[in-house]
N, C-alpha and C positions, 0 to 999 in steps of 0.2 A: 081646532088651533088656540083657542083664544080659551075654550075650555080647560085645555089642557094648562097651559099655562095660569091661571088660577088655581085651579088643581095645589100643583106647585108651589104658588104663593100660600096659600092658607097652608099648606103640610111646614113648610118650612119657616112660615111664622107660630104655627102650634109647636114644634120641636124649640125656637128661640123663646116660646114665653113658659115652656117645662123648665129649660136648664138654666133659664136667670132666675136671679135671686126676686124671690115673690112671686115665680109662676108655680106653674101648679105641681112641677116635680120637688118643689122645696118641703123639706122633710117639718112638717105639722110640732113635732116635738122642739123644734131647736127655740123654740123662745123658751120650754119648760126650760132646759139645759140653760137657757142663760140664765134665768131667773134665779135658780137653786147654788146658782155654781157659790162656794165659800163652806162655811164650818155650822153647824145645829150641832143645838140640845136636847139628846131625850128632853120630852114631857111626861109622856109614857109610854110603857110599850108593855105587851101582853103577849106569851104565849102560849098556845093551848090550855087557854081559860087563865093561865098563870100570870098574875102583874107583878113587876119589878117594884120593889122596894124604894124609896125616896133617894134610899145613900146607893143602890144602884144608877139609880139614876141619875145621879150628880156626877156619877164617873166615866156615863156613854154618851160620845159623841160621832156621827156623823159627817163626813166631808167629801163634797163633790166638787169633782177638777171634770170639769170636762164631761165624757159619758162615762167616768169614773165614779165610784163609790167609796167611799171605806169607814165601816162603823169601828168604833174603839173603845175599850175601857180602859180610863189612863191613857196611858201611852203604847199600850196593847192595844195590833190591830186584829181583832177576833174574827173580820169578816168583811170581803172586797169583792169585787164584780165591777160590771158595766150595766148600763140600763136603757131602756128606751121608753121613752112616753108616746102616748098617743089622745093629744087636750081632743079628741073630735069624740071622742065617746064622752059618754056621762053614768053616773063617775068618769073622771079621767083614765083610761087604762095604761100600765106599766109592767113592763116586764123586766127580771134582772136576772142577771147571768151571774154564778157565784164562781169565780178565778182564783179565792183564794179563802183558807179560812173553814170556816164551819159547813157542810154540807157541799162543798166544792164539785162542781160539775153541776148542780143542779139549777136553772130555771123555773125562778118565781113567777106567778103568775100573780098578777096586783093591780089595785085600782090606787086612787090618790086625789087632795081637794085641798085647796089653800083658803087658807083665811086669814088674811093680812100675812103676818111673818110666821103664819105659823103652816104648817105644810102637815095633811094627817094619810096614812097608810095602811093596805092592811092586803096582807099576802098568802097563797097557797102556796106554802115552801115546797109543795115537790112538784108544782106545775100540773096538779089535775084540774083544777078547776077554779075560774077568777072568784074569787069572794065575790057575793052581793050587799054585803053592808062593812062596815066599819068597825065589827065587832067581832074578834076571833075565837074564831072555833076550832074543834079539832084540826090539827094541822093545821094553824094557820097563827099568823103573827101582824099583830095589830100595832101602830106607835103612832103619836105625835112628837112631830120634833119642833122647835122654833130655831131660827136663825139669832147664831150670836153677832149682838154688834161689835164692829171693829171698836178697838181701846184706841182714845185718841190723846 
C-alpha cells in the first residue's frame, strides 16, 4: 500500500512540474519569442545566391508579434506567417509557416543565431532540408536583421 501511495505522489509531482511555468512541459522557444518582439531592419538578404542591393535593404523590415512575423518592403507586406523556435539545437532551429504572400502554404526549415541586437537566419524555402550553414545555397534564403531602436 505504501509503495502505491509513493508511486501516486511521484506521478502527481511529475505531472505538476511538467504543467507549471519552468517545468518540463515549458516550450523552450518561448524565451526566444520574448527576445525578438518588435521591428527589425534587414542588414543583409540573399536568396538563391543573389544579394539584395543597399536600396532594397533600406525598404525591408520584419516585425515579430507573438508567434507571428511579417516581412515588409516599405508599407507593403510581401510575406507573413507563424514560426516556432528550438534553442536546444546548435545552431538553433526555426520552422516558419508562410500564411500570406509569396510561397503561401510553404513550411520553411531554418537555423538561427543571435549576436547582440542582430539575428542571422538561413532557410530552405521549400522545407526539404534544414540548412547546415548561414550561406544561402540554391533554394535557400539567408538574412541578417537588426533590432530597430525605439525613438524617444
